[in-house]
C-alpha positions in Angstrom: 5.8 100.5 75.8 8.3 97.7 74.1 7.2 99.2 70.8 7.9 102.5 72.1 11.6 102.4 72.8 11.6 100.3 69.5 10.4 103.4 67.4 12.7 106.2 69.7 15.6 104.2 69.0 14.7 103.6 65.0 14.6 107.2 65.6 17.3 108.1 67.5 19.8 106.2 65.0 17.9 107.6 61.4 18.7 110.9 63.4 22.6 109.4 64.4 23.1 108.5 60.7 21.1 111.8 58.9 22.0 114.2 61.3 25.0 113.4 63.6 25.6 117.4 65.0 21.9 117.6 66.4 22.1 113.7 67.1 25.1 114.7 69.9 23.4 118.1 70.9 20.5 116.2 71.9 22.7 113.5 73.5 24.5 115.9 75.4 21.3 117.6 76.4 19.5 114.7 78.0 22.9 113.6 79.7 22.9 117.1 81.4 19.5 117.2 82.0 18.7 113.0 83.4 22.6 111.5 83.9 21.1 108.5 85.6 19.7 107.6 82.4 23.2 107.1 80.6 25.1 105.9 83.9 24.8 102.5 83.8 24.2 101.4 80.2 27.8 103.2 79.4 29.0 101.2 81.9 28.1 97.8 80.0 28.7 99.4 76.7 32.2 100.3 77.7 33.0 96.4 79.3 31.5 95.2 76.0 33.3 97.5 74.1 36.6 96.1 76.0 35.8 92.5 75.1 35.2 93.3 71.5 38.3 94.8 71.4 40.7 91.9 73.2 39.0 89.4 71.0 39.7 90.8 67.6 43.7 92.2 69.1 43.7 88.3 70.2 42.2 87.2 66.4 44.6 89.6 64.7 47.9 88.6 66.7 46.8 85.3 65.9 46.5 86.4 62.4 50.2 87.7 62.0 51.6 84.5 63.8 50.4 82.4 61.0 
């Protein structure tokens, strides 16, 4: 199953790069039909992004002060 997940992930990444409009429609449709799939991942991803942005801000402030 892990290989299948990896293959699907690669296909989605390629689709996102090659045809972002279709990718957005596909994700919107998946979210409408299966919102439970996205609930946990979005929270985790948002927390990761917030932490990453905080570290970038700290780094930028450190560079500005030097």
